C-alpha positions in Angstrom: -35.2 -16.1 16.1 -33.9 -12.7 15.2 -33.3 -9.7 17.4 -33.1 -6.1 16.3 -30.5 -3.9 18.0 -29.9 -0.3 16.8 -31.6 -1.1 13.6 -29.4 -4.1 12.9 -30.9 -7.5 12.5 -28.9 -10.4 13.9 -29.3 -13.9 15.2 -29.3 -14.5 19.0 -25.7 -15.6 18.9 -23.2 -13.7 16.8 -20.1 -15.8 16.1 -16.9 -14.7 17.7 -13.6 -15.2 15.9 -10.3 -15.1 17.8 -6.8 -14.3 16.8 -4.8 -17.4 15.8 -1.7 -17.3 17.9 0.9 -20.1 18.1 -1.7 -22.6 16.9 -4.4 -21.6 19.3 -7.4 -19.3 19.3 -6.9 -16.4 21.6 -8.8 -13.2 22.5 -7.2 -9.8 22.3 -5.7 -8.4 25.5 -7.9 -5.4 25.1 -11.1 -7.4 25.7 -12.7 -5.4 22.9 -14.2 -6.6 19.6 -15.7 -5.2 16.4 -18.4 -6.5 14.1 -18.6 -7.0 10.4 -21.8 -7.0 8.4 -23.0 -7.9 4.9 -22.6 -4.9 2.5 -25.7 -6.0 0.6 -27.7 -5.9 3.8 -26.0 -4.2 6.7 -28.6 -5.7 9.1 -26.9 -9.1 8.7 -24.0 -9.4 11.2 -21.5 -11.9 10.1 -19.2 -12.0 13.1 -17.3 -10.4 15.9 -13.5 -10.0 15.7 -10.8 -9.0 18.1 -9.9 -5.4 18.4 -6.2 -6.1 19.1 -3.5 -3.7 20.0 0.3 -3.4 19.6 1.0 -5.7 22.5 -1.0 -8.5 20.9 0.9 -8.0 17.6 4.3 -8.0 19.4 3.3 -11.3 21.1 2.5 -12.9 17.8 5.8 -11.7 16.3 7.6 -13.3 19.3 5.9 -16.7 18.7 6.6 -16.4 15.0 10.3 -15.8 15.6 10.5 -18.8 18.0 8.8 -21.1 15.5 10.6 -20.0 12.4 13.9 -21.7 13.4 12.4 -25.1 13.3 10.3 -24.3 10.2 13.3 -23.4 8.1 14.7 -26.8 8.8 11.7 -28.5 7.2 12.7 -29.5 3.7 11.0 -27.3 1.0 9.2 -30.3 -0.6 7.6 -31.0 2.8 6.5 -27.4 3.0 5.1 -27.7 -0.5 3.1 -30.7 0.6 1.3 -28.7 3.3 0.4 -26.0 0.7 -1.0 -28.8 -1.6 -3.1 -30.1 1.3 -4.4 -26.6 2.1 -5.4 -26.2 -1.5 -7.4 -29.4 -1.3 -9.1 -28.4 1.9 -10.2 -25.1 0.4 -11.3 -26.7 -2.9 -13.4 -29.2 -1.0 -15.3 -26.4 0.7 -15.0 -23.9 -2.2 -18.7 -23.1 -2.3 -18.8 -22.3 1.4 -15.7 -20.1 0.9 -17.3 -18.3 -2.1 -20.6 -17.7 -0.3 -18.8 -16.3 2.7 -16.7 -14.1 0.5 -19.9 -12.7 -1.2 -21.6 -12.1 2.1 -18.5 -10.4 3.5 -17.1 -8.3 0.6 -20.2 -8.0 -1.7 -18.9 -9.3 -5.0 -21.1 -11.6 -7.0 -21.0 -15.4 -6.5 -19.3 -16.1 -9.9 -16.7 -13.5 -9.0 -16.2 -15.0 -5.5 -15.9 -18.5 -6.9 -13.3 -17.2 -9.3 -11.3 -15.7 -6.5 -11.5 -18.7 -4.3 -10.2 -20.9 -7.1 -7.5 -18.4 -7.7 -6.4 -18.9 -4.1 -6.4 -22.7 -4.7 -4.3 -22.3 -7.9 -1.9 -20.0 -6.1 -1.3 -22.6 -3.3 -0.8 -25.3 -5.8 1.6 -23.2 -7.9 3.9 -22.4 -5.0 3.5 -25.9 -3.6 5.2 -27.1 -6.9 8.1 -24.8 -6.2 8.8 -26.9 -3.1 10.8 -29.2 -5.4 12.3 -26.3 -7.4 13.5 -24.0 -4.6 17.1 -24.2 -5.6 20.1 -22.0 -6.3 22.5 -22.5 -9.1 26.0 -23.7 -9.7 28.2 -20.9 -11.1 31.3 -21.3 -13.2 34.3 -20.8 -10.9 37.6 -19.0 -11.7 39.4 -21.5 -9.3 39.4 -25.2 -10.4 39.5 -26.2 -6.7 36.4 -24.1 -5.7 32.8 -25.1 -6.2 30.9 -21.9 -6.6 27.1 -22.0 -6.0 24.1 -20.2 -4.5 21.5 -21.2 -2.0 18.2 -19.6 -0.9 17.6 -19.0 2.8 14.5 -17.6 4.5 14.3 -14.0 5.8 12.7 -14.8 9.2 9.4 -13.2 10.4 7.3 -11.6 7.7 4.4 -9.2 8.3 1.6 -9.7 5.7 -1.0 -6.8 5.5 -3.7 -7.3 2.9 -6.6 -5.2 1.5 -10.4 -5.9 1.7 -11.1 -6.1 -2.1 -9.5 -9.5 -2.7 -9.5 -10.9 0.8 -8.5 -14.5 0.0 -6.6 -14.1 -3.3 -4.2 -11.5 -1.9 -3.4 -13.5 1.3 -2.8 -16.6 -0.9 -0.3 -15.0 -3.1 1.6 -13.4 -0.2 1.5 -16.2 2.4 2.1 -19.2 0.1 5.5 -18.1 -1.1 6.4 -16.7 2.3 5.8 -20.1 4.0 7.4 -22.1 1.1 10.6 -20.2 1.5 10.8 -21.1 5.2 9.5 -17.9 6.8 7.1 -17.5 9.7 4.1 -15.1 9.1 2.0 -12.7 11.1 -1.0 -12.0 8.9 -3.3 -9.0 9.4 -6.3 -8.8 7.0 -8.3 -5.6 6.4 -10.9 -5.0 9.1 -13.7 -4.9 6.6 -13.1 -8.5 5.5 -11.4 -10.6 8.1 -13.6 -13.6 8.0 -12.4 -15.1 4.7 -8.8 -14.5 5.8 -9.5 -16.3 9.1 -10.9 -19.3 7.1 -7.9 -19.3 4.8 -5.5 -19.3 7.8 -7.5 -22.1 9.5 -7.2 -24.2 6.3 -3.4 -23.8 6.3 -3.2 -24.7 10.0 -5.4 -27.8 9.4 -3.1 -28.7 6.5 -0.2 -29.0 8.9 1.5 -25.6 9.3 3.2 -25.9 12.7 2.1 -23.7 15.7 3.6 -20.2 15.5 4.6 -20.4 11.9 1.4 -18.7 10.7 -0.4 -16.3 13.0 -3.6 -14.3 12.4 -4.5 -11.0 14.0 -7.2 -8.4 13.6 -7.3 -4.8 14.7 -6.6 -1.2 13.6 -3.7 -0.3 11.3 -2.9 2.6 13.7 -1.9 0.1 16.4 -1.6 -3.5 15.1 -0.3 -2.3 11.7 2.3 0.0 13.1 3.7 -2.8 15.3 3.8 -5.2 12.4 5.9 -2.6 10.5 8.1 -1.2 13.2 8.9 -4.3 15.4 12.6 -4.9 15.1 12.1 -8.7 14.9 10.2 -8.3 11.6 12.5 -9.1 8.6 10.1 -8.2 5.8 6.8 -6.5 5.2 4.5 -7.2 2.3 1.6 -4.6 2.0 -1.1 -4.0 -0.5 -3.4 -1.0 0.0 -3.5 2.7 -0.6 -0.6 4.9 -1.7 -0.9 7.1 1.4 -0.6 4.1 3.8 2.3 2.6 1.7 4.2 5.9 1.9 3.6 6.0 5.7 5.2 2.5 5.9 8.2 3.5 3.8 8.7 6.6 5.9 8.5 4.6 9.1 11.3 2.4 7.9 13.6 5.4 7.2 12.8 7.1 10.5 13.7 3.9 12.4 16.9 3.5 10.6 16.0 -0.1 9.8 16.3 -1.9 6.5 13.8 -4.7 6.4 12.8 -5.9 3.0 9.7 -4.1 1.9 7.1 -4.9 -0.8 4.5 -2.2 -1.4 1.7 -2.6 -4.0 -0.5 0.4 -4.0 -3.1 2.2 -6.2 -3.8 2.5 -9.9 -5.5 4.8 -12.3 -5.5 2.4 -15.1 -6.0 3.4 -18.8 -7.7 1.5 -21.6 -6.8 2.9 -25.0 -9.3 2.3 -27.8 -8.0 3.0 -31.3 -10.2 3.7 -34.3 -9.3 0.3 -35.9 -10.5 -1.7 -32.9 -13.5 -4.0 -32.8 -15.7 -1.5 -30.9 -18.3 -4.0 -29.8 -15.5 -6.1 -28.2 -13.7 -3.0 -26.9 -16.9 -1.8 -25.1 -17.3 -5.3 -23.6 -13.7 -5.2 -22.4 -14.1 -1.7 -21.0 -17.3 -2.5 -19.1 -15.9 -5.6 -17.6 -12.7 -3.8 -16.6 -14.5 -0.8 -15.1 -17.5 -2.4 -13.4 -16.4 -6.0 -12.6 -16.1 -6.6 -8.8 -17.9 -3.2 -8.5 -14.8 -1.4 -9.8 -13.1 -2.3 -6.5 -9.8 -3.6 -7.9 -6.5 -1.9 -8.1 -6.3 -3.0 -11.7 -9.8 -1.7 -12.6 -10.2 0.3 -15.8 -10.6 3.9 -14.5 -9.8 5.9 -17.7 -10.8 5.1 -21.2 -9.0 7.0 -23.9 -10.6 6.8 -27.3 -9.6 8.1 -30.7 -11.7 11.0 -31.6 -13.1 9.6 -34.8 -14.9 6.7 -33.0 -15.4 8.3 -29.5 -19.1 9.0 -29.9 -20.0 5.6 -31.2 -17.8 3.8 -28.6 -19.2 5.8 -25.7 -22.8 5.1 -26.7 -22.0 1.4 -26.7 -20.3 1.6 -23.3 -23.3 3.5 -21.8 -25.6 0.8 -23.2 -23.6 -1.9 -21.5 -23.4 0.1 -18.2 -27.2 0.6 -18.2 -27.8 -3.1 -18.7 -25.9 -4.1 -15.6 -28.2 -5.5 -12.9 -27.0 -4.2 -9.5 -28.0 -6.2 -6.5 -27.1 -8.7 -3.8 -24.1 -10.7 -5.0 -25.7 -13.9 -3.7 -28.5 -13.6 -6.2 -28.2 -15.2 -9.7 -29.9 -12.1 -11.1 -27.1 -9.7 -10.0 -24.3 -8.7 -12.4 -22.7 -6.2 -9.9 -22.7 -6.2 -6.1 -22.6 -3.4 -3.6 -19.7 -1.2 -2.5 -17.9 -2.8 0.4 -19.0 -0.2 3.0 -20.9 3.0 3.6 -17.7 5.0 3.5 -16.7 3.5 0.1 -20.1 4.2 -1.3 -20.0 7.8 0.0 -16.6 8.2 -1.7 -17.9 6.9 -5.0 -20.9 9.3 -4.8 -18.6 12.2 -3.9 -16.4 11.6 -7.0 -19.5 11.6 -9.1 -20.4 15.0 -7.7 -16.8 16.2 -8.2 -16.9 15.1 -11.9 -20.1 17.0 -12.5 -18.7 20.1 -10.7 -15.6 19.9 -12.9 -17.7 20.0 -16.0 -17.6 16.4 -17.2 -20.8 15.0 -18.6 -22.4 12.2 -16.5 -24.0 10.0 -19.2 -25.4 7.4 -16.9 -25.5 6.0 -13.4 -23.7 7.5 -10.4 -26.8 7.4 -8.1 -27.4 5.3 -5.0 -30.1 2.6 -5.2 -32.5 2.9 -2.3 -35.6 1.0 -3.5 -36.7 -2.0 -1.2 -34.4 -4.6 -2.6 -31.4 -2.3 -2.1 -32.5 -0.3 0.9 -30.2 -1.8 3.5 -27.1 -2.1 1.2 -24.4 0.1 -0.3 -25.5 0.0 -4.0 -24.6 2.4 -6.7 -25.4 2.4 -10.4 -22.3 2.2 -12.6 -21.3 5.6 -13.9 -19.9 6.8 -17.2 -18.4 10.3 -17.7 -17.6 11.8 -21.1 -16.0 15.1 -22.0 -13.4 14.4 -19.3 -10.3 16.6 -19.4 -6.9 15.2 -18.3 -6.5 17.5 -15.4 -9.8 16.7 -13.8 -9.7 14.9 -10.4 -11.8 12.0 -11.8 -9.1 11.6 -14.4 -6.2 11.7 -11.9 -7.3 10.3 -8.6 -8.1 6.7 -7.7 -11.8 6.3 -7.1 -11.9 2.5 -6.5 -15.5 2.2 -7.5 -17.7 1.7 -10.6 -17.0 5.2 -12.0 -15.2 5.5 -15.4 -13.9 8.6 -17.3 -13.9 8.7 -21.1 -11.3 11.0 -22.6 -10.8 11.8 -26.3 -7.5 11.6 -28.2 -6.6 13.0 -31.7 -4.5 10.0 -32.6 -2.4 7.1 -31.2 0.4 9.3 -30.0 -1.8 11.6 -27.9 -3.7 8.5 -26.6 -0.4 7.2 -25.2 0.5 10.6 -23.8 -2.8 10.8 -22.0 -2.5 7.2 -20.8 0.8 8.1 -19.1 -0.5 11.3 -17.7 -1.0 10.0 -14.1 1.1 9.4 -11.0 0.2 5.8 -11.1 1.5 3.0 -13.3 -0.1 -0.3 -12.4 -2.1 -1.8 -15.2 -2.9 -0.7 -18.8 -4.5 -2.0 -22.0 -5.1 -1.2 -25.6 -7.8 -2.4 -28.1 -6.5 -2.4 -31.7 -6.1 -4.6 -34.7 -2.7 -3.2 -35.4 0.2 -5.3 -34.2 2.5 -2.4 -34.9 0.5 -0.1 -32.6 0.2 -2.8 -30.0 3.9 -3.3 -29.8 4.5 0.5 -29.7 2.1 0.8 -26.9 3.9 -1.9 -24.9 7.1 0.0 -25.4 5.8 3.4 -24.5 3.3 2.8 -21.7 4.6 3.4 -18.1 2.8 0.5 -16.4 3.9 -2.7 -14.9 1.1 -4.7 -16.5 0.2 -4.3 -20.2 -2.5 -6.0 -22.0 -3.6 -6.1 -25.7 -7.3 -6.6 -26.5 -7.9 -7.8 -22.9 -9.2 -6.1 -19.7 -6.9 -4.2 -17.4 -8.0 -6.6 -14.6 -6.9 -10.2 -14.0 -3.5 -11.7 -13.5 -1.9 -15.1 -13.8 -0.2 -16.6 -10.7 2.8 -17.7 -12.8 3.6 -14.2 -14.1 5.2 -11.4 -12.1 2.8 -8.7 -11.0 3.6 -5.1 -9.8 3.5 -1.5 -10.8 5.5 1.6 -11.5 5.5 5.1 -10.2 3.1 5.6 -7.2 1.7 2.1 -7.7 4.6 0.3 -6.2 7.8 0.5 -4.1 9.6 -0.7 -7.3 11.4 -3.4 -5.4 10.2 -7.0 -5.8 7.2 -8.0 -7.8 4.6 -10.4 -6.5 3.6 -13.8 -8.0 5.7 -16.0 -10.3 9.3 -16.7 -9.5 9.7 -13.0 -8.4 7.8 -13.8 -5.2 10.4 -16.4 -4.2 13.1 -13.7 -4.7 11.3 -11.4 -2.3 10.8 -14.0 0.4 14.3 -15.4 0.4 17.9 -14.3 0.6 20.5 -15.6 -1.8 23.8 -16.8 -0.3 26.8 -17.2 -2.6 29.0 -20.1 -1.5 32.7 -20.6 -2.4 33.4 -24.2 -1.4 37.1 -24.9 -1.4 37.7 -28.6 -2.4 41.3 -28.6 -1.1 43.4 -26.0 0.7 45.3 -23.5 -1.5 
């Protein structure tokens, strides 16, 4: 039976999800909750989560600190075995995870399946490091001294993740944190807590001891602040907007504390298309990078810089691809692109479309909300392509985080690189060309942490370091690969005297 309340359609019993504290499910001390719904149909309520406060966060940090001392004594290979088991648990229920992810965040089922399996791969990758979490023996100046290094855990780590990759991001932060012997307090984005809750449950079922991994939901203004400012927290890993990242960094300097900080923030990622490129392939790469996952990726293609001589032909091809994209409920096999994650994100996308037109850019297609019966109750927008975009326009400079792409023209390769670097961000970049010389020159000149040749700006490998430059990152430690282990552990240098001097 379905009930209708304030225009929302729900089942009689809305599932309630609790914080996971010291191995137990626990309600917030506030007694308050918030609800999440399906962005493809806002009438579908998926669950009720705890509206926690700073006191709840502080309690979880206390439990984490107490549990961490025993956890660091667990041998790394044993920690790795738990990660392997968690991967197996998620893989067994991968379809349920994927369908939940689609209903919660909106991406299409193929995109959700890819993300779920990325989380599985991430767990397995870092599980393998359980037998490789070693230091090194260093040549000593003293024949009677054995000189070597060892890794030690940091302590309690706060993990704060975004809504757009709500299982992949937790996987690539929490997996290395646990492997290195840290305890974790994990706060997912309030728009997408359900898949994060399921991920945490899988790790606990796999054998993570009570208190070592804790899950909490609630506002960044209370819970998030406590996770950042609590003096028992040894490190913070955050992915989100530049504004929030700067706030975290300022909070650290104001408190006079020096915890380890890892900030991965926004992007305004360029794809350069040279005249010698395969334009059909380039337009495919551009469309996939700009409109995949509804453009809601920090690595999404946001600016396409095309050599003047082929700009008209390329743009026509891109528009044709954009117009062929079928927008709809991600659960449907007929959908190529799902909705924006929320009403506010959709409003932001539409606002930037209006800004682009006001600035004088030409809207060639899309940029309108879909409100016909199949889309009436969701947050759907047609993918938008702007041409005649000038470098100083807001749509060429500001992160939109939606399926809105700006096409700029360049006289030649040198100007194309100049335009590509003309942004405060430096996360991802790509170039389409047949010239190995130009590709190598682009790699050398582009100011971005991720550079691709004849590939989309989106997508990363778990075994390779990931992180940006400029306003895209705190420029400290990169995520993924061996770099993640460096962030989540200290290196001690040991001088072991074999005999007294």
